[in-house]
C-alpha positions in Angstrom: -44.4 -38.5 -47.4 -45.0 -35.7 -44.9 -43.8 -32.3 -46.1 -40.6 -31.2 -44.3 -41.3 -28.1 -42.2 -37.8 -27.7 -40.6 -34.3 -27.3 -42.0 -35.3 -26.2 -45.5 -32.3 -24.1 -46.2 -29.0 -25.6 -47.2 -25.5 -24.0 -46.7 -25.2 -23.7 -50.4 -28.5 -21.8 -50.8 -27.5 -19.5 -48.0 -24.2 -18.7 -49.6 -25.5 -18.1 -53.1 -28.9 -16.4 -52.6 -28.7 -12.8 -53.7 -32.3 -11.8 -54.3 -33.8 -9.5 -51.6 -36.4 -11.2 -49.5 -37.1 -13.7 -46.7 -36.4 -17.4 -47.0 -38.0 -19.8 -44.5 -35.9 -22.5 -42.9 -38.9 -23.6 -40.9 -40.0 -23.3 -37.3 -40.1 -19.4 -37.5 -36.5 -19.1 -38.7 -35.8 -17.0 -41.8 -32.8 -16.0 -43.9 -33.3 -12.3 -44.6 -31.5 -10.8 -47.6 -31.5 -7.0 -47.8 -31.5 -4.8 -50.9 -27.8 -4.2 -50.4 -27.1 -8.0 -50.3 -26.4 -8.3 -46.6 -27.8 -11.4 -44.9 -29.1 -12.0 -41.4 -31.3 -14.4 -39.4 -34.8 -13.5 -38.3 -37.1 -15.3 -36.0 -40.9 -14.7 -36.5 -43.5 -15.7 -34.0 -47.0 -15.1 -32.7 -47.7 -14.3 -29.0 -51.0 -13.3 -27.6 -52.4 -13.0 -31.0 -49.7 -10.5 -32.1 -47.1 -11.1 -34.8 -43.5 -10.3 -33.7 -40.1 -10.7 -35.1 -36.6 -10.9 -33.5 -33.2 -10.5 -35.2 -30.7 -13.3 -34.3 -27.6 -11.9 -35.9 -25.7 -11.7 -39.2 -25.0 -14.8 -41.3 -21.2 -14.1 -41.2 -21.4 -14.1 -37.4 -24.1 -16.7 -36.6 -23.8 -20.0 -38.5 -26.8 -22.0 -39.7 -26.6 -24.6 -36.8 -26.3 -21.7 -34.3 -29.3 -19.9 -35.8 -31.4 -23.1 -35.7 -30.4 -23.6 -32.0 -31.4 -20.0 -31.2 -34.7 -20.4 -33.0 -35.4 -23.6 -31.0 -34.8 -21.8 -27.7 -37.1 -19.0 -28.8 -39.9 -21.5 -29.8 -39.6 -23.1 -26.3 -40.1 -19.7 -24.7 -43.1 -18.9 -26.9 -44.5 -22.3 -25.9 -44.3 -21.2 -22.3 -45.9 -17.9 -23.0 -42.7 -15.9 -22.7 -41.7 -13.3 -25.2 -38.1 -14.1 -26.3 -37.4 -10.5 -27.1 -38.2 -9.5 -23.5 -36.3 -12.5 -22.2 -33.2 -11.5 -24.2 -33.4 -7.9 -22.9 -33.6 -9.1 -19.3 -30.6 -11.3 -19.9 -28.6 -8.4 -21.2 -29.5 -6.2 -18.3 -28.6 -8.9 -15.8 -25.2 -9.5 -17.5 -24.4 -5.7 -17.4 -25.3 -5.7 -13.7 -23.1 -8.7 -13.1 -20.2 -7.2 -15.0 -20.5 -4.0 -13.1 -20.4 -5.8 -9.8 -17.4 -7.9 -10.8 -14.3 -6.0 -9.7 -10.7 -7.1 -10.0 -8.5 -7.4 -6.9 -6.6 -4.3 -8.1 -9.8 -2.2 -8.3 -10.8 -3.3 -4.8 -7.3 -2.6 -3.5 -7.3 0.9 -5.0 -10.7 1.6 -3.5 -9.6 0.3 -0.1 -6.5 2.5 -0.1 -8.5 5.6 -1.2 -11.2 5.0 1.5 -8.7 4.4 4.3 -5.8 6.8 3.5 -7.5 9.7 5.2 -7.1 7.9 8.5 -3.4 6.9 8.0 -0.6 9.0 9.4 0.8 10.3 6.1 0.9 9.8 2.4 4.0 7.7 2.7 2.0 4.9 4.4 -0.4 4.8 1.5 2.5 4.8 -0.9 4.0 1.8 0.9 0.7 -0.1 0.5 0.6 0.7 -3.2 4.3 -0.2 -3.9 4.2 -3.6 -2.1 1.0 -4.5 -3.9 2.4 -3.5 -7.3 5.6 -5.4 -6.7 4.3 -8.6 -5.2 0.5 -9.0 -5.7 -0.7 -7.4 -8.9 1.6 -9.5 -11.1 0.0 -12.6 -9.7 -3.7 -11.8 -9.5 -4.2 -8.1 -9.6 -6.5 -8.2 -12.6 -8.4 -11.4 -11.6 -11.9 -11.0 -10.3 -11.7 -10.5 -6.5 -14.2 -13.3 -6.0 -11.8 -15.7 -7.6 -8.9 -15.2 -5.2 -8.2 -18.4 -3.4 -5.6 -19.9 -1.1 -3.4 -21.1 -3.9 -3.2 -17.7 -5.4 -2.3 -16.1 -2.1 0.4 -18.7 -1.5 1.8 -18.0 -5.0 2.4 -14.5 -3.7 3.8 -15.4 -0.3 5.8 -18.5 -1.0 8.6 -16.8 -3.0 9.3 -14.1 -0.3 8.3 -15.7 3.0 11.8 -17.0 3.8 13.9 -14.2 2.3 11.7 -11.2 3.1 9.6 -12.4 6.0 8.7 -9.0 7.5 7.6 -7.7 4.1 5.8 -10.9 3.2 3.9 -10.7 6.5 2.8 -7.1 5.8 1.7 -8.1 2.2 -0.4 -11.0 3.7 -2.1 -8.6 6.1 -2.8 -6.2 3.3 -4.3 -8.9 1.1 -6.5 -10.0 4.0 -7.7 -6.5 4.7 -8.6 -5.9 1.0 -10.4 -9.2 0.7 -12.4 -8.5 3.9 -13.4 -5.1 2.4 -14.5 -6.7 -0.8 -16.6 -9.2 1.1 -18.4 -6.5 3.1 -19.0 -4.6 -0.2 -20.5 -7.7 -1.8 -17.8 -8.3 -4.3 -16.9 -11.8 -3.0 -18.2 -14.5 -0.7 -16.7 -17.2 1.5 -13.8 -17.4 3.8 -10.8 -15.1 3.5 -7.9 -17.1 2.0 -5.3 -14.7 3.4 -6.4 -15.2 7.0 -3.5 -16.3 9.2 -5.0 -17.9 12.3 -6.4 -21.3 11.6 -5.5 -21.1 7.9 -2.2 -19.8 6.5 -0.6 -20.6 9.9 -0.9 -24.2 8.9 1.0 -23.6 5.6 3.7 -21.1 6.6 6.1 -20.9 9.6 5.6 -18.0 12.0 7.8 -15.1 11.0 9.4 -15.2 14.5 10.7 -18.7 13.5 12.1 -17.6 10.2 13.8 -14.2 10.6 16.2 -13.2 13.3 15.5 -9.8 14.9 18.1 -7.3 13.7 18.8 -4.5 16.1 20.1 -1.1 14.9 23.9 -1.0 15.4 24.8 1.6 18.0 28.0 3.3 19.0 28.9 3.0 22.7 28.4 6.3 24.4 32.1 6.4 25.3 33.0 6.9 21.7 30.4 9.5 20.7 32.8 12.4 21.4 35.5 11.3 18.9 32.8 10.4 16.4 31.4 13.9 16.6 34.9 15.3 16.0 35.1 13.3 12.8 31.6 14.2 11.8 32.3 18.0 12.3 35.1 17.8 9.7 32.5 16.8 7.0 31.2 19.8 5.1 27.8 18.6 3.8 24.1 18.9 4.5 23.9 15.3 5.5 26.7 15.7 8.0 25.0 18.6 9.7 21.7 16.7 9.6 23.3 13.7 11.4 24.9 16.0 14.0 21.5 17.5 14.6 19.9 14.1 15.0 22.5 12.9 17.5 22.2 16.0 19.6 18.3 15.9 19.6 18.0 12.0 19.9 15.3 12.3 17.2 14.3 9.8 14.6 15.9 10.0 11.1 12.6 10.7 9.4 11.8 13.5 11.9 15.1 15.2 11.1 14.9 14.8 7.4 11.4 16.1 7.2 12.0 19.1 9.5 10.9 22.4 8.1 11.7 25.9 9.2 8.1 26.5 10.3 8.7 23.9 13.1 11.7 25.8 14.5 11.7 28.6 17.0 15.3 29.7 17.3 14.6 32.4 19.8 13.1 29.9 22.3 15.4 27.0 21.1 12.4 24.7 20.6 11.7 22.4 17.7 8.0 21.4 17.6 7.3 18.4 15.5 3.6 18.1 14.5 1.6 15.0 15.3 1.2 13.9 11.6 5.0 13.5 11.4 5.3 11.6 14.7 5.2 7.8 15.1 2.8 8.1 18.0 0.6 10.7 16.2 1.2 13.2 19.0 3.0 16.6 18.8 6.5 16.4 20.2 8.5 19.4 21.6 12.3 19.1 21.4 14.5 21.4 23.6 17.4 22.4 21.4 20.9 22.5 23.0 23.2 25.4 22.1 25.2 23.3 19.5 21.9 22.3 17.8 20.9 26.0 17.5 24.3 26.8 16.0 23.8 24.1 13.4 20.4 25.6 12.6 21.8 29.1 12.3 24.4 27.8 9.8 21.7 26.1 7.8 19.5 29.2 7.9 22.3 31.3 6.4 22.3 29.2 3.3 18.6 28.3 3.4 17.2 27.6 -0.1 14.2 25.5 0.9 11.4 25.1 3.4 13.3 22.0 4.6 16.0 22.6 7.2 18.2 19.9 5.6 17.3 20.0 1.9 18.4 17.3 -0.6 19.9 17.7 -4.0 16.6 19.3 -5.1 15.9 22.4 -3.0 12.2 21.6 -2.7 12.8 18.1 -1.3 14.4 16.9 1.9 17.5 14.7 2.1 17.1 11.1 0.8 16.3 8.4 3.4 19.6 6.8 2.5 21.7 10.0 3.0 22.8 9.3 6.6 23.6 5.6 5.8 25.7 6.7 2.8 27.5 9.3 5.0 28.4 6.6 7.6 29.8 4.4 4.9 31.9 7.2 3.5 33.2 7.6 7.1 34.1 3.9 7.1 31.4 3.4 9.8 29.1 1.1 7.8 28.8 -0.8 11.1 26.6 1.9 12.5 23.1 3.3 11.7 21.7 6.8 12.3 18.9 5.3 14.3 21.4 3.6 16.6 22.5 6.9 18.1 19.1 7.0 19.9 20.3 3.8 21.7 23.6 5.6 22.4 21.8 8.5 24.0 19.5 6.1 26.0 22.4 4.1 27.4 24.2 7.3 28.4 21.1 8.7 30.2 20.6 5.4 32.1 24.2 4.7 33.0 25.8 8.2 33.4 23.1 10.5 34.7 20.5 10.8 37.4 17.8 12.1 35.1 14.4 10.4 35.5 13.8 7.4 33.3 10.6 9.1 32.1 12.5 12.1 30.9 14.8 10.0 28.7 11.8 8.1 27.3 10.0 11.3 26.6 13.1 12.7 24.9 12.9 9.7 22.5 9.1 10.4 22.1 8.3 7.0 23.6 5.0 6.4 25.4 5.4 6.6 29.2 3.5 4.4 31.6 0.0 2.9 31.0 -3.1 4.8 30.0 -4.1 5.6 33.5 -0.7 7.1 34.3 -0.8 9.0 31.0 -4.2 10.5 31.9 -2.8 12.0 35.1 0.5 13.1 33.6 -0.3 16.4 31.8 3.2 17.7 31.3 6.1 16.5 29.1 8.9 17.2 31.6 10.2 19.8 29.2 12.4 21.7 31.7 14.0 18.5 32.9 14.5 17.4 29.3 16.1 20.7 28.4 18.7 20.2 31.2 19.2 16.6 30.0 19.7 17.5 26.4 22.2 20.3 27.3 24.1 17.7 29.3 24.0 15.3 26.4 25.3 17.9 24.0 28.2 18.7 26.4 29.0 15.0 26.6 29.0 14.7 22.8 31.5 17.5 22.7 33.9 15.7 25.1 36.4 13.3 23.6 37.0 10.2 25.7 40.1 8.5 24.4 39.2 5.4 26.4 35.8 5.1 24.7 35.8 1.9 22.7 34.2 1.8 19.2 32.7 -1.6 19.9 29.2 -1.9 18.3 26.4 -3.0 20.7 23.0 -4.2 19.8 20.1 -1.7 20.2 18.1 -2.0 23.4 14.8 -3.6 22.7 12.9 -0.7 24.4 14.5 2.0 22.1 
């Protein structure tokens, strides 16, 4: 009978052997027992006339069948003239490179936001990206490899919110698409973008225009603004003064709440809002009527902050909800602060002869096309000052016949 050259060791021998030394299993595989009694596997081989040896792992980690399988793979490599030690080293390097290039969706999202935030209008925009991703996306696939994101996962994010929060869901979809496009360009994923709308998700979800009704900001008819201002003046609070100021200047809520004293020139009665705080990314000068200057003088007498209308904490502005809460306390929850811009616009169009462009510029809206804008160098400031003075006078006149019926916001406001 031929002498057995493979599988010489038995599980019992491996478990009970205590003497230091090397014990052959055959085919270059050895059980190695150290002087301290620890046991490991060793593969010994000859390549290019040189004797070499390669550790395969500890006995308590690598079982006998696993050690024999590893030794078989090594023998095949040696047969092909490949050094198994070098082959293993290359495999480990390759794996480390693959692991380094495998990024999660969240890692890609954070990198995308960091690289693009410098071009966004303000920190609030970046914060909105982060908050929506944390709320809706990361719990579903934030920590999955970005290359594994598919249509099913994207739909798992969008399905629960597409009907109830259509506008938010649409923005989330767009943000996922942008991040996945970024990841593709950076080499972190391949294939089509599963968040793409046209020709893809458009076949799975209804257009947002078919789902959600457009809700306009509730606005007070201009005939009732005088009586409203009387009631507002009776309120002794920072939010009341802030809302008065917003109505008199026809500014946006965020522009008023973020207003700082450095933007105000009381002597010239001008409020200059820097471009980075404007929706159109363009500096906006606001002529201040006398009543608005009075409000600012009152706020200046008690100034405790860089903000004109500080919140509960002096170093922070009013909360975004301050005006809405004020209106609710006045039993005018049917109105919104933004809606007063519509009130002003309707008054300017129906009760005055001021140019349409002047009213649009007062609202910081773009006027005309790009060609017209190129020729129009001024901002009609003098005409706007006259108009805002007239508006302030109108706001100070109580029209008992003015109805308090709420009208929808004009679409161009």
